[in-house]
Backbone as CSV, one residue per row, in Angstrom:
resi,resn,N_x,N_y,N_z,CA_x,CA_y,CA_z,C_x,C_y,C_z
1,MET,49.125,130.565,70.184,48.985,129.274,69.533,49.358,128.173,70.517
2,ILE,48.560,127.138,70.550,48.792,126.026,71.470,49.696,124.988,70.800
3,ASN,50.725,124.570,71.519,51.605,123.487,71.064,51.267,122.227,71.856
4,TYR,51.005,121.147,71.132,50.665,119.865,71.747,51.854,118.919,71.633
5,THR,52.155,118.229,72.736,53.229,117.244,72.745,52.671,115.932,73.284
6,TRP,52.695,114.910,72.454,52.246,113.579,72.852,53.456,112.762,73.288
7,LEU,53.303,112.024,74.393,54.383,111.200,74.931,53.860,109.821,75.297
8,ALA,54.650,108.819,75.047,54.372,107.472,75.545,55.179,107.329,76.825
9,GLU,54.482,107.052,77.936,55.156,107.035,79.231,55.443,105.645,79.775
10,ARG,54.642,104.667,79.340,54.866,103.291,79.805,54.236,102.346,78.807
11,LEU,54.844,101.200,78.648,54.325,100.155,77.771,54.157,98.882,78.580
12,ASP,52.985,98.268,78.488,52.796,96.941,79.061,52.896,95.944,77.908
13,ALA,53.599,94.849,78.144,53.835,93.875,77.080,53.678,92.457,77.613
14,TYR,53.204,91.578,76.727,53.207,90.155,77.026,54.620,89.646,76.775
15,PRO,55.165,88.815,77.664,56.507,88.278,77.424,56.586,87.497,76.108
16,GLU,55.460,86.799,75.769,55.416,86.039,74.514,53.964,85.970,74.068
17,LYS,53.748,86.198,72.771,52.402,86.075,72.195,52.542,85.787,70.708
18,ASP,51.829,84.781,70.267,51.800,84.414,68.848,53.197,84.248,68.246
19,GLY,54.126,83.746,69.048,55.479,83.504,68.557,56.388,84.719,68.607
20,PHE,55.901,85.840,69.130,56.712,87.064,69.257,57.013,87.314,70.724
21,ASN,58.144,87.975,71.000,58.534,88.319,72.365,58.238,89.781,72.656
22,ASP,57.904,90.053,73.929,57.670,91.416,74.420,56.685,92.175,73.525
23,VAL,55.461,91.650,73.438,54.425,92.214,72.573,53.631,93.265,73.347
24,VAL,53.729,94.507,72.917,53.038,95.616,73.578,51.532,95.458,73.377
25,PHE,50.786,95.587,74.497,49.327,95.530,74.388,48.637,96.728,75.034
26,VAL,49.359,97.515,75.826,48.808,98.746,76.398,49.891,99.823,76.374
27,VAL,49.479,101.016,75.941,50.367,102.187,75.966,49.742,103.215,76.906
28,PHE,50.501,103.649,77.882,50.086,104.737,78.762,50.684,106.012,78.178
29,TRP,49.814,106.963,77.851,50.247,108.156,77.137,49.895,109.425,77.920
30,ARG,50.542,110.508,77.517,50.268,111.834,78.072,50.318,112.829,76.927
31,CYS,49.417,113.805,76.964,49.454,114.890,75.990,49.548,116.198,76.764
32,ASN,50.589,116.963,76.478,50.787,118.272,77.095,50.417,119.350,76.090
33,ALA,49.777,120.399,76.587,49.446,121.554,75.756,50.024,122.781,76.429
34,VAL,50.687,123.626,75.638,51.299,124.845,76.172,50.944,126.003,75.253
35,ASP,50.493,127.085,75.879,50.206,128.329,75.173,50.755,129.462,76.033
36,GLY,51.968,129.880,75.732,52.611,130.923,76.539,52.820,130.445,77.960
37,ASP,52.233,131.175,78.922,52.372,130.840,80.337,51.327,129.832,80.816
38,HIS,50.465,129.387,79.939,49.383,128.480,80.312,49.660,127.076,79.777
39,SER,49.308,126.077,80.608,49.531,124.697,80.182,48.460,123.785,80.768
40,ALA,48.293,122.642,80.136,47.349,121.626,80.587,47.863,120.264,80.137
41,THR,47.434,119.234,80.845,47.880,117.873,80.550,46.716,116.897,80.676
42,LEU,46.667,115.941,79.785,45.746,114.809,79.891,46.564,113.531,79.769
43,THR,46.142,112.516,80.498,46.788,111.209,80.404,45.739,110.169,80.066
44,GLY,46.196,109.061,79.536,45.288,107.975,79.227,46.052,106.702,78.948
45,LYS,45.301,105.672,78.684,45.928,104.410,78.274,45.147,103.880,77.091
46,GLN,45.867,103.254,76.206,45.259,102.741,74.988,45.672,101.299,74.785
47,GLU,44.691,100.417,74.617,44.994,99.028,74.291,45.393,98.943,72.828
48,ILE,46.365,98.110,72.554,46.901,97.917,71.208,46.756,96.446,70.840
49,ASP,46.256,96.176,69.644,46.119,94.802,69.180,47.291,94.428,68.281
50,LEU,47.815,93.235,68.490,48.864,92.710,67.615,48.220,92.221,66.327
51,ASP,48.741,92.692,65.218,48.295,92.199,63.914,49.289,91.119,63.501
52,PRO,48.914,89.831,63.669,49.866,88.764,63.364,50.285,88.741,61.890
53,GLU,49.492,89.377,61.020,49.825,89.445,59.594,50.687,90.668,59.269
54,GLY,50.737,91.641,60.189,51.491,92.865,59.940,52.962,92.709,60.288
55,GLU,53.698,93.784,60.095,55.118,93.764,60.453,55.253,93.885,61.962
56,PHE,56.182,93.152,62.522,56.431,93.195,63.956,57.779,93.851,64.192
57,THR,57.794,94.860,65.046,59.035,95.528,65.424,59.444,95.014,66.798
58,PRO,60.648,94.455,66.939,61.097,94.001,68.252,61.055,95.146,69.265
59,TYR,60.717,94.805,70.495,60.547,95.804,71.555,61.723,96.778,71.621
60,GLU,62.929,96.237,71.578,64.121,97.090,71.731,64.316,98.045,70.546
61,ASP,63.610,97.812,69.455,63.729,98.680,68.281,62.576,99.679,68.150
62,LEU,61.607,99.614,69.070,60.473,100.535,68.993,60.925,101.987,69.168
63,GLN,60.259,102.871,68.466,60.507,104.312,68.583,59.231,104.962,69.114
64,GLN,59.394,106.055,69.856,58.226,106.709,70.436,57.225,107.142,69.359
65,TRP,57.722,107.668,68.239,56.817,108.122,67.180,55.959,106.971,66.663
66,GLN,56.559,105.770,66.608,55.838,104.588,66.124,54.735,104.201,67.109
67,VAL,55.065,104.159,68.385,54.102,103.789,69.416,52.978,104.819,69.478
68,LEU,53.318,106.098,69.377,52.283,107.134,69.376,51.404,107.036,68.137
69,GLY,51.952,106.576,67.048,51.151,106.325,65.853,50.105,105.255,66.117
70,TRP,50.479,104.204,66.847,49.511,103.167,67.210,48.399,103.763,68.067
71,VAL,48.809,104.588,69.044,47.836,105.210,69.951,46.858,106.073,69.159
72,LYS,47.391,106.938,68.315,46.530,107.849,67.555,45.653,107.102,66.564
73,ASP,46.171,106.033,65.965,45.344,105.215,65.070,44.183,104.591,65.845
74,ALA,44.475,104.094,67.051,43.435,103.461,67.869,42.413,104.491,68.362
75,LEU,42.886,105.686,68.696,41.979,106.742,69.153,41.117,107.271,68.011
76,THR,41.610,107.193,66.804,41.025,107.763,65.580,41.250,109.282,65.579
77,GLN,41.065,109.881,64.427,41.245,111.337,64.311,40.320,112.068,65.260
78,LYS,39.094,111.576,65.409,38.149,112.228,66.305,38.641,112.172,67.751
79,GLY,39.146,111.031,68.185,39.642,110.887,69.547,40.817,111.811,69.834
80,VAL,41.742,111.908,68.888,42.885,112.812,69.032,42.390,114.258,69.101
81,ALA,41.454,114.607,68.219,40.892,115.963,68.216,40.167,116.249,69.530
82,ASP,39.482,115.259,70.088,38.790,115.449,71.369,39.777,115.721,72.499
83,VAL,40.883,114.984,72.534,41.916,115.211,73.558,42.454,116.634,73.436
84,GLU,42.825,117.021,72.231,43.419,118.346,72.035,42.392,119.453,72.276
85,SER,41.132,119.216,71.954,40.075,120.195,72.222,39.866,120.368,73.726
86,ASN,39.900,119.263,74.454,39.774,119.327,75.907,40.903,120.155,76.508
87,LEU,42.114,119.929,76.033,43.263,120.691,76.526,43.134,122.170,76.171
88,ALA,42.677,122.471,74.970,42.479,123.870,74.555,41.447,124.546,75.448
89,GLN,40.400,123.809,75.815,39.379,124.362,76.704,39.943,124.631,78.089
90,GLN,40.782,123.731,78.584,41.414,123.943,79.886,42.259,125.220,79.866
91,ILE,43.003,125.432,78.797,43.838,126.630,78.673,42.962,127.878,78.560
92,ALA,41.889,127.802,77.784,40.975,128.944,77.652,40.389,129.320,79.014
93,THR,40.060,128.316,79.820,39.517,128.571,81.157,40.561,129.218,82.052
94,GLN,41.818,128.832,81.895,42.886,129.467,82.677,43.024,130.939,82.299
95,LYS,42.917,131.219,81.004,43.072,132.591,80.524,41.904,133.483,80.925
96,THR,40.703,132.914,80.898,39.496,133.674,81.231,38.644,132.810,82.159
97,PRO,38.954,132.840,83.452,38.217,131.985,84.388,36.730,132.348,84.417
98,PRO,35.844,131.331,84.408,34.414,131.607,84.449,33.947,132.069,85.831
99,VAL,34.740,131.776,86.868,34.421,132.171,88.238,35.701,132.689,88.874
100,VAL,35.574,133.808,89.582,36.720,134.354,90.310,36.293,134.646,91.745
101,SER,37.241,134.805,92.630,36.986,135.149,94.024,37.817,136.380,94.382
102,PRO,37.339,137.577,93.986,38.107,138.777,94.282,38.143,139.053,95.791
103,ALA,39.089,139.878,96.172,39.194,140.274,97.593,37.905,140.988,97.993
104,LEU,37.565,140.865,99.262,36.375,141.552,99.776,36.529,143.057,99.574
105,PRO,35.476,143.738,99.159,35.587,145.158,98.842,35.813,146.042,100.075
106,TRP,35.534,145.581,101.257,35.687,146.406,102.452,36.974,146.168,103.207
107,GLY,37.792,145.190,102.751,39.085,144.921,103.394,38.896,144.388,104.796
108,ASN,39.984,144.286,105.537,39.929,143.790,106.926,40.564,144.752,107.862
């Protein structure tokens, strides 16, 4: 079974926007997939829009789960599934490589 771990690695923020301070507008993320001894990683960045009508969380109070929620909402369920499917394919290829280079049969 593959375990997926999503991480927010960096946040870019405007110092001030629409009367708010330190407004995040880009999240740099990473998704790790691990299945036993096999692993794969994808990275990306996601632009985030400030909803001036929504609730604003001060930068210092942000939690990783909250920021990753923004990323996944922006990616949509399909985008998240595509990332995880890509990682699953990478692991499947590691387990059963489509091309191998065995040692020469006559030795040296």
